[in-house]
N, CA and C atoms as a LAMMPS dump frame, in Angstrom:
ITEM: TIMESTEP
0
ITEM: NUMBER OF ATOMS
474
ITEM: BOX BOUNDS ff ff ff
-5.0000000000000000e+02 5.0000000000000000e+02
-5.0000000000000000e+02 5.0000000000000000e+02
-5.0000000000000000e+02 5.0000000000000000e+02
ITEM: ATOMS id mol type element x y z
1 1 1 N 81.683 -52.093 80.385
2 1 2 C 81.27 -54.125 80.679
3 1 3 C 80.928 -54.721 81.225
4 2 1 N 79.948 -55.315 81.408
5 2 2 C 79.658 -56.732 82.173
6 2 3 C 80.113 -58.091 82.43
7 3 1 N 80.23 -58.658 83.092
8 3 2 C 80.395 -60.358 83.046
9 3 3 C 79.599 -60.55 81.711
10 4 1 N 78.6 -60.782 81.419
11 4 2 C 78.386 -61.62 80.24
12 4 3 C 78.661 -60.966 78.878
13 5 1 N 78.99 -59.77 78.663
14 5 2 C 79.699 -59.473 77.582
15 5 3 C 80.979 -59.985 77.4
16 6 1 N 82.06 -60.133 78.546
17 6 2 C 82.913 -60.888 78.592
18 6 3 C 83.578 -61.793 78.225
19 7 1 N 81.881 -62.674 79.17
20 7 2 C 81.926 -64.544 78.715
21 7 3 C 81.431 -64.823 77.539
22 8 1 N 80.817 -63.529 76.623
23 8 2 C 80.376 -63.681 75.498
24 8 3 C 81.702 -63.64 74.08
25 9 1 N 82.248 -62.68 75.17
26 9 2 C 83.892 -62.374 74.122
27 9 3 C 84.741 -63.496 74.453
28 10 1 N 84.861 -64.058 75.5
29 10 2 C 85.824 -64.533 75.312
30 10 3 C 85.104 -66.897 74.226
31 11 1 N 84.019 -66.578 74.777
32 11 2 C 83.406 -67.732 73.565
33 11 3 C 83.701 -67.388 71.87
34 12 1 N 83.539 -66.216 71.492
35 12 2 C 83.517 -66.179 70.559
36 12 3 C 85.112 -66.283 70.159
37 13 1 N 86.428 -65.074 70.872
38 13 2 C 88.186 -65.969 70.954
39 13 3 C 88.01 -67.197 70.576
40 14 1 N 87.036 -68.138 71.521
41 14 2 C 87.548 -69.338 72.075
42 14 3 C 87.293 -70.607 70.356
43 15 1 N 86.014 -69.926 69.618
44 15 2 C 85.296 -70.385 68.33
45 15 3 C 85.864 -69.774 67.26
46 16 1 N 86.491 -68.911 67.574
47 16 2 C 86.883 -67.654 65.514
48 16 3 C 88.197 -68.129 65.828
49 17 1 N 89.389 -69.377 66.234
50 17 2 C 90.647 -69.555 65.945
51 17 3 C 91.596 -68.623 65.78
52 18 1 N 91.21 -67.869 66.183
53 18 2 C 92.29 -66.067 66.101
54 18 3 C 93.224 -66.669 67.617
55 19 1 N 94.741 -66.144 67.799
56 19 2 C 95.189 -66.424 69.159
57 19 3 C 95.211 -65.212 70.08
58 20 1 N 94.95 -64.742 69.622
59 20 2 C 95.035 -62.834 70.672
60 20 3 C 94 -61.75 70.282
61 21 1 N 93.467 -61.316 70.881
62 21 2 C 92.568 -60.208 70.682
63 21 3 C 92.826 -59.386 72.128
64 22 1 N 93.077 -58.309 71.888
65 22 2 C 93.197 -57.256 72.436
66 22 3 C 91.947 -56.128 72.474
67 23 1 N 91.218 -55.874 73.591
68 23 2 C 90.255 -54.817 73.575
69 23 3 C 90.571 -53.364 73.803
70 24 1 N 90.928 -52.487 73.459
71 24 2 C 90.897 -51.782 74.707
72 24 3 C 89.606 -50.303 74.422
73 25 1 N 89.291 -50.369 75.592
74 25 2 C 87.886 -49.022 75.395
75 25 3 C 88.372 -48.027 76.853
76 26 1 N 86.765 -46.841 77.531
77 26 2 C 87.793 -45.981 77.989
78 26 3 C 88.383 -46.487 79.122
79 27 1 N 88.146 -46.79 80.242
80 27 2 C 88.852 -47.081 81.125
81 27 3 C 88.675 -48.881 81.651
82 28 1 N 88.885 -49.69 80.29
83 28 2 C 88.601 -50.826 80.137
84 28 3 C 89.706 -51.587 79.101
85 29 1 N 90.197 -52.902 79.492
86 29 2 C 91.788 -53.164 79.126
87 29 3 C 91.513 -54.881 79.178
88 30 1 N 91.097 -55.234 77.7
89 30 2 C 91.19 -56.673 77.907
90 30 3 C 91.671 -57.523 77
91 31 1 N 92.475 -58.661 77.523
92 31 2 C 93.215 -59.139 76.581
93 31 3 C 93.039 -60.586 76.604
94 32 1 N 92.687 -61.189 75.56
95 32 2 C 92.189 -63.075 75.451
96 32 3 C 93.071 -63.655 74.421
97 33 1 N 94.47 -64.717 75.023
98 33 2 C 95.237 -66.032 74.343
99 33 3 C 94.23 -66.661 74.33
100 34 1 N 94.599 -67.496 73.097
101 34 2 C 93.695 -68.832 73.106
102 34 3 C 95.084 -69.865 72.58
103 35 1 N 94.922 -71.059 72.85
104 35 2 C 96.206 -72.302 72.404
105 35 3 C 96.034 -72.361 71.124
106 36 1 N 96.621 -73.499 70.569
107 36 2 C 96.496 -74.15 69.579
108 36 3 C 95.082 -74.51 68.986
109 37 1 N 94.326 -75.695 70.417
110 37 2 C 93.004 -76.11 70.267
111 37 3 C 92.002 -75.429 70.02
112 38 1 N 92.015 -73.516 70.107
113 38 2 C 90.99 -73.029 70.534
114 38 3 C 90.916 -73.017 71.872
115 39 1 N 91.364 -73.498 72.818
116 39 2 C 91.084 -73.217 74.344
117 39 3 C 91.364 -71.868 74.579
118 40 1 N 90.946 -71.172 75.871
119 40 2 C 91.403 -69.58 76.251
120 40 3 C 91.976 -70.466 77.263
121 41 1 N 93.377 -69.678 76.723
122 41 2 C 94.871 -70.187 78.028
123 41 3 C 94.967 -68.8 78.909
124 42 1 N 94.715 -68.005 78.602
125 42 2 C 94.737 -66.828 79.407
126 42 3 C 93.958 -65.311 79.067
127 43 1 N 93.256 -64.859 80.32
128 43 2 C 92.238 -63.643 80.037
129 43 3 C 93.244 -62.532 80.788
130 44 1 N 93.239 -61.64 80.225
131 44 2 C 93.485 -60.981 81.748
132 44 3 C 92.074 -59.177 81.321
133 45 1 N 91.593 -58.888 82.455
134 45 2 C 90.582 -57.901 82.331
135 45 3 C 91.663 -56.325 83.275
136 46 1 N 91.526 -56.083 83.045
137 46 2 C 92.095 -54.333 83.976
138 46 3 C 90.601 -53.288 83.617
139 47 1 N 90.632 -53.388 85.019
140 47 2 C 89.581 -51.767 84.519
141 47 3 C 90.242 -50.877 85.374
142 48 1 N 90.922 -49.923 85.009
143 48 2 C 91.635 -48.637 85.076
144 48 3 C 91.295 -47.768 86.398
145 49 1 N 91.355 -47.664 87.527
146 49 2 C 91.265 -46.444 87.786
147 49 3 C 91.495 -45.477 88.051
148 50 1 N 91.169 -44.279 88.032
149 50 2 C 92.582 -42.911 87.464
150 50 3 C 93.216 -42.74 88.386
151 51 1 N 93.835 -42.053 88.391
152 51 2 C 95.345 -41.578 89.494
153 51 3 C 96.016 -43.127 90.102
154 52 1 N 95.865 -44.286 89.671
155 52 2 C 96.009 -45.226 89.783
156 52 3 C 96.866 -46.334 88.299
157 53 1 N 98.141 -46.643 88.72
158 53 2 C 99.224 -47.138 87.376
159 53 3 C 98.778 -48.869 87.656
160 54 1 N 98.495 -49.342 86.665
161 54 2 C 98.228 -51.08 85.871
162 54 3 C 99.354 -51.304 85.8
163 55 1 N 99.659 -52.196 86.817
164 55 2 C 100.873 -53.034 86.755
165 55 3 C 100.402 -54.587 85.89
166 56 1 N 101.003 -54.545 85.424
167 56 2 C 100.769 -56.017 84.548
168 56 3 C 102.078 -56.844 84.68
169 57 1 N 101.51 -58.573 84.956
170 57 2 C 103.017 -58.956 85.289
171 57 3 C 102.994 -59.986 83.821
172 58 1 N 104.789 -60.398 84.141
173 58 2 C 104.996 -60.629 82.544
174 58 3 C 104.048 -62.242 82.892
175 59 1 N 103.858 -62.533 81.106
176 59 2 C 103.324 -63.547 80.518
177 59 3 C 104.26 -64.701 80.664
178 60 1 N 104.293 -65.991 81.042
179 60 2 C 105.191 -66.753 81.551
180 60 3 C 104.548 -67.654 79.618
181 61 1 N 105.537 -68.184 78.767
182 61 2 C 104.922 -68.803 77.818
183 61 3 C 104.817 -70.402 78.195
184 62 1 N 104.051 -70.736 77.325
185 62 2 C 102.85 -72.167 77.939
186 62 3 C 103.911 -73.22 77.212
187 63 1 N 104.056 -74.1 77.842
188 63 2 C 104.986 -75.344 76.753
189 63 3 C 103.462 -75.93 75.735
190 64 1 N 104.507 -76.156 74.243
191 64 2 C 103.846 -76.047 73.458
192 64 3 C 103.915 -77.839 73.329
193 65 1 N 102.566 -78.783 73.628
194 65 2 C 103.072 -80.003 72.652
195 65 3 C 102.686 -80.546 71.563
196 66 1 N 103.318 -81.059 70.617
197 66 2 C 103.484 -81.568 69.7
198 66 3 C 102.112 -81.818 69.397
199 67 1 N 101.144 -82.216 68.629
200 67 2 C 99.765 -82.994 68.201
201 67 3 C 100.265 -84.457 68.371
202 68 1 N 101.328 -85.199 68.201
203 68 2 C 101.427 -86.971 68.16
204 68 3 C 101.718 -87.443 69.328
205 69 1 N 101.994 -86.417 70.323
206 69 2 C 102.318 -86.769 71.965
207 69 3 C 100.574 -86.823 72.58
208 70 1 N 99.644 -86.431 72.138
209 70 2 C 98.631 -86.125 73.094
210 70 3 C 97.815 -87.275 72.797
211 71 1 N 97.535 -88.411 73.732
212 71 2 C 97.2 -89.469 73.395
213 71 3 C 95.297 -89.348 73.304
214 72 1 N 94.367 -89.447 72.036
215 72 2 C 93.517 -89.766 71.836
216 72 3 C 92.707 -90.18 72.637
217 73 1 N 91.841 -89.713 73.097
218 73 2 C 90.594 -89.984 74.29
219 73 3 C 89.633 -91.022 73.435
220 74 1 N 89.12 -91.779 73.926
221 74 2 C 88.247 -93.606 73.353
222 74 3 C 86.987 -92.999 73.463
223 75 1 N 86.577 -93.205 72.449
224 75 2 C 85.013 -92.363 71.656
225 75 3 C 84.173 -92.987 72.48
226 76 1 N 83.704 -93.745 74.02
227 76 2 C 82.888 -93.965 74.262
228 76 3 C 81.467 -93.575 74.493
229 77 1 N 81.942 -92.5 74.666
230 77 2 C 80.146 -90.968 75.255
231 77 3 C 80.023 -90.707 74.038
232 78 1 N 80.194 -91.067 72.412
233 78 2 C 79.808 -91.172 71.351
234 78 3 C 78.38 -90.495 71.056
235 79 1 N 77.456 -90.952 70.949
236 79 2 C 76.246 -90.989 71.122
237 79 3 C 75.897 -90.111 72.413
238 80 1 N 76.628 -89.31 73.592
239 80 2 C 76.102 -88.214 74.653
240 80 3 C 76.154 -87.053 73.787
241 81 1 N 75.788 -86.1 74.696
242 81 2 C 75.625 -84.688 74.474
243 81 3 C 76.26 -84.171 76.065
244 82 1 N 77.387 -83.316 75.791
245 82 2 C 78.064 -83.121 77.105
246 82 3 C 77.741 -81.522 76.904
247 83 1 N 77.382 -81.131 78.139
248 83 2 C 76.461 -80.351 78.219
249 83 3 C 77.896 -79.442 79.414
250 84 1 N 78.284 -78.036 79.016
251 84 2 C 79.303 -77.718 79.764
252 84 3 C 79.137 -76.457 80.217
253 85 1 N 80.248 -75.95 81.042
254 85 2 C 79.461 -74.629 82.092
255 85 3 C 80.206 -73.774 81.042
256 86 1 N 79.2 -72.644 81.099
257 86 2 C 78.949 -71.383 80.174
258 86 3 C 79.474 -70.384 81.284
259 87 1 N 80.324 -70.992 82.116
260 87 2 C 81.222 -69.521 83.049
261 87 3 C 81.654 -69.759 83.885
262 88 1 N 82.943 -69.737 84.752
263 88 2 C 83.78 -70.239 85.782
264 88 3 C 83.25 -69.866 87.154
265 89 1 N 82.966 -70.537 88.209
266 89 2 C 82.497 -69.96 89.271
267 89 3 C 82.413 -71.603 89.847
268 90 1 N 81.809 -71.926 91.155
269 90 2 C 82.022 -72.955 92.333
270 90 3 C 79.992 -73.637 91.826
271 91 1 N 80.167 -75.768 91.292
272 91 2 C 79.051 -76.305 90.541
273 91 3 C 78.432 -75.747 92.158
274 92 1 N 76.764 -75.914 91.995
275 92 2 C 75.45 -76.636 93.057
276 92 3 C 74.939 -77.247 92.673
277 93 1 N 74.742 -78.434 92.741
278 93 2 C 73.714 -79.481 92.485
279 93 3 C 72.371 -79.134 92.618
280 94 1 N 71.974 -78.719 93.975
281 94 2 C 71.277 -77.742 94.942
282 94 3 C 70.48 -76.605 94.843
283 95 1 N 69.808 -75.546 94.758
284 95 2 C 69.479 -74.555 94.96
285 95 3 C 69.687 -73.592 96.28
286 96 1 N 69.211 -74.689 97.402
287 96 2 C 69.909 -74.528 98.52
288 96 3 C 70.507 -75.485 99.585
289 97 1 N 70.646 -75.368 100.462
290 97 2 C 71.263 -76.743 100.882
291 97 3 C 70.405 -77.684 101.964
292 98 1 N 68.993 -76.984 102.029
293 98 2 C 67.509 -77.706 102.545
294 98 3 C 67.006 -77.935 101.148
295 99 1 N 67.486 -78.115 100.322
296 99 2 C 67.005 -78.535 98.741
297 99 3 C 66.856 -79.468 98.156
298 100 1 N 66.335 -80.543 97.444
299 100 2 C 66.902 -81.415 96.511
300 100 3 C 67.517 -81.777 95.958
301 101 1 N 68.258 -82.252 95.137
302 101 2 C 69.465 -81.805 94.044
303 101 3 C 68.202 -81.349 92.948
304 102 1 N 69.093 -80.589 92.03
305 102 2 C 68.031 -80.5 90.324
306 102 3 C 68.18 -81.872 89.851
307 103 1 N 68.567 -82.357 89.375
308 103 2 C 68.942 -84.133 88.404
309 103 3 C 69.479 -84.91 89.432
310 104 1 N 69.041 -86.038 89.008
311 104 2 C 70.122 -87.142 89.205
312 104 3 C 70.151 -87.824 88.242
313 105 1 N 71.354 -88.828 88.173
314 105 2 C 71.788 -89.747 87.077
315 105 3 C 70.845 -90.357 86.842
316 106 1 N 69.835 -90.42 85.659
317 106 2 C 68.745 -91.21 85.068
318 106 3 C 67.201 -90.519 85.21
319 107 1 N 67.671 -89.036 85.45
320 107 2 C 66.589 -88.387 85.401
321 107 3 C 66.181 -87.759 83.833
322 108 1 N 65.099 -87.653 83.859
323 108 2 C 64.647 -87.205 82.212
324 108 3 C 64.365 -85.708 82.465
325 109 1 N 65.16 -85.341 81.779
326 109 2 C 64.952 -83.375 81.348
327 109 3 C 64.382 -83.018 80.275
328 110 1 N 63.858 -81.957 80.65
329 110 2 C 63.419 -81.236 78.972
330 110 3 C 64.67 -79.678 78.299
331 111 1 N 64.184 -78.987 77.456
332 111 2 C 64.68 -78.536 77.295
333 111 3 C 64.885 -77.489 78.163
334 112 1 N 65.411 -76.315 78.778
335 112 2 C 65.054 -75.321 79.596
336 112 3 C 65.132 -75.525 81.037
337 113 1 N 65.399 -77.012 80.957
338 113 2 C 65.53 -77.465 82.631
339 113 3 C 66.33 -77.222 83.022
340 114 1 N 66.034 -76.705 84.419
341 114 2 C 67.305 -76.052 85.672
342 114 3 C 68.35 -77.219 86.207
343 115 1 N 69.836 -77.599 85.404
344 115 2 C 70.323 -78.563 86.129
345 115 3 C 71.195 -78.603 87.219
346 116 1 N 71.315 -77.236 87.237
347 116 2 C 72.547 -77.021 88.53
348 116 3 C 72.618 -75.652 88.87
349 117 1 N 73.304 -75.14 89.623
350 117 2 C 73.748 -73.689 89.744
351 117 3 C 75.343 -73.46 89.691
352 118 1 N 75.478 -72.34 89.318
353 118 2 C 76.667 -71.935 89.169
354 118 3 C 77.063 -70.296 89.889
355 119 1 N 77.32 -70.059 91.569
356 119 2 C 77.802 -68.949 92.35
357 119 3 C 79.428 -68.547 91.224
358 120 1 N 79.4 -67.002 90.254
359 120 2 C 80.425 -66.131 90.092
360 120 3 C 80.24 -65.473 90.737
361 121 1 N 80.943 -64.882 91.462
362 121 2 C 81.22 -63.494 91.906
363 121 3 C 79.626 -62.966 93.047
364 122 1 N 79.364 -63.854 93.924
365 122 2 C 78.541 -63.922 94.313
366 122 3 C 76.92 -63.746 93.715
367 123 1 N 77.021 -64.008 92.812
368 123 2 C 75.583 -64.378 91.972
369 123 3 C 75.409 -65.628 91.837
370 124 1 N 74.665 -66.13 91.471
371 124 2 C 73.994 -67.774 91.453
372 124 3 C 73.45 -67.858 89.792
373 125 1 N 73.683 -68.332 89.282
374 125 2 C 73.458 -68.578 88.14
375 125 3 C 72.982 -69.953 87.64
376 126 1 N 71.648 -70.337 87.26
377 126 2 C 71.241 -71.4 87.057
378 126 3 C 71.463 -72.03 85.528
379 127 1 N 71.889 -72.773 85.225
380 127 2 C 71.753 -73.317 84.181
381 127 3 C 71.171 -73.951 83.445
382 128 1 N 70.382 -73.874 82.902
383 128 2 C 69.598 -74.956 81.924
384 128 3 C 70.239 -75.566 80.606
385 129 1 N 69.346 -76.614 80.38
386 129 2 C 69.163 -77.371 79.615
387 129 3 C 68.917 -77.319 78.597
388 130 1 N 69.576 -76.879 77.216
389 130 2 C 70.053 -76.832 76.203
390 130 3 C 69.02 -78.191 74.982
391 131 1 N 69.074 -78.868 75.448
392 131 2 C 68.928 -80.662 74.949
393 131 3 C 67.728 -81.169 75.505
394 132 1 N 66.908 -82.658 75.387
395 132 2 C 66.072 -83.147 76.43
396 132 3 C 66.191 -84.724 75.73
397 133 1 N 66.273 -85.266 76.919
398 133 2 C 67.029 -86.504 77.413
399 133 3 C 66.838 -87.04 78.278
400 134 1 N 67.929 -88.095 78.953
401 134 2 C 68.32 -88.313 80.144
402 134 3 C 69.824 -88.239 80.282
403 135 1 N 69.666 -87.789 82.027
404 135 2 C 71.425 -87.443 82.556
405 135 3 C 71.757 -88.849 82.511
406 136 1 N 72.891 -89.391 81.979
407 136 2 C 73.941 -90.532 81.843
408 136 3 C 75.09 -90.7 83.41
409 137 1 N 75.321 -89.23 83.095
410 137 2 C 76.469 -89.117 83.909
411 137 3 C 76.89 -87.824 84.591
412 138 1 N 77.067 -87.451 86.359
413 138 2 C 77.469 -86.499 86.258
414 138 3 C 78.496 -86.317 86.516
415 139 1 N 79.257 -85.539 85.821
416 139 2 C 80.859 -84.735 86.031
417 139 3 C 81.468 -84.554 86.857
418 140 1 N 80.588 -83.531 87.87
419 140 2 C 81.726 -82.611 88.573
420 140 3 C 80.555 -83.031 89.896
421 141 1 N 81.945 -83.015 90.815
422 141 2 C 81.066 -83.291 92.353
423 141 3 C 80.651 -81.35 92.906
424 142 1 N 79.255 -81.888 93.613
425 142 2 C 78.667 -80.552 94.25
426 142 3 C 79.602 -79.952 95.031
427 143 1 N 79.471 -78.718 95.389
428 143 2 C 80.602 -77.783 95.681
429 143 3 C 81.956 -77.032 95.503
430 144 1 N 82.09 -77.618 94.252
431 144 2 C 83.455 -78.434 93.555
432 144 3 C 83.468 -76.876 92.8
433 145 1 N 85.153 -76.332 92.438
434 145 2 C 84.851 -75.234 91.608
435 145 3 C 85.005 -75.738 89.748
436 146 1 N 84.502 -75.128 89.029
437 146 2 C 84.409 -75.522 87.457
438 146 3 C 85.202 -74.276 86.76
439 147 1 N 85.649 -74.732 85.482
440 147 2 C 86.518 -73.399 84.091
441 147 3 C 84.878 -73.238 83.249
442 148 1 N 85.672 -72.353 82.883
443 148 2 C 85.039 -71.907 81.727
444 148 3 C 84.557 -73.231 80.226
445 149 1 N 84.163 -73.933 80.328
446 149 2 C 83.994 -75.344 79.087
447 149 3 C 83.748 -76.217 79.776
448 150 1 N 84.05 -76.2 81.563
449 150 2 C 84.349 -77.679 81.859
450 150 3 C 83.285 -78.824 81.48
451 151 1 N 83.151 -79.935 81.152
452 151 2 C 81.678 -81.221 81.036
453 151 3 C 81.443 -80.701 81.848
454 152 1 N 80.19 -80.561 82.323
455 152 2 C 79.197 -81.442 83.865
456 152 3 C 78.196 -82.368 83.531
457 153 1 N 77.465 -82.222 82.937
458 153 2 C 76.668 -83.523 82.377
459 153 3 C 76.997 -83.897 81.011
460 154 1 N 76.798 -85.405 80.891
461 154 2 C 76.669 -86.545 80.03
462 154 3 C 74.917 -86.685 80.068
463 155 1 N 74.021 -86.512 78.711
464 155 2 C 73.046 -86.481 78.16
465 155 3 C 72.787 -87.743 76.735
466 156 1 N 71.793 -88.566 77.397
467 156 2 C 71.702 -89.625 76.367
468 156 3 C 70.704 -88.618 74.988
469 157 1 N 70.388 -88.254 74.161
470 157 2 C 69.226 -87.236 73.45
471 157 3 C 68.514 -88.155 73.131
472 158 1 N 68.173 -90.137 73.147
473 158 2 C 67.435 -91.111 72.598
474 158 3 C 66.195 -90.939 73.59
């Protein structure tokens, strides 16, 4: 099972509404747990090697916060589309240190344009836009770590 298949499995579980999924194949064991809001709270990926015991750490239960105590965000960006990170890694705004930025605030983008690069496991993944519009805000600093589904850009589609 490669990295892309694991990422797609995490997306599927996060969107499905189930609390936990366990998948065991020949030499791979994956457990994905989600929170009540559908966010992936823990992913365990174990690839067993022959003649080596696998030691799993005990899972510390997450604190459950009542919905009433969570402040509701102000809906000031409702007209904008949020482009989120499809993977975990390091966010880069340039293709290389000596090149210019892919996009700036105010840049007009089209579907398929490269917005940034995210490095994951020594692989540089170009993140392409799925929408056309104008970059309103860049939400992540260059060379910063990003999480799966973390907002990266706000785009005005009009």
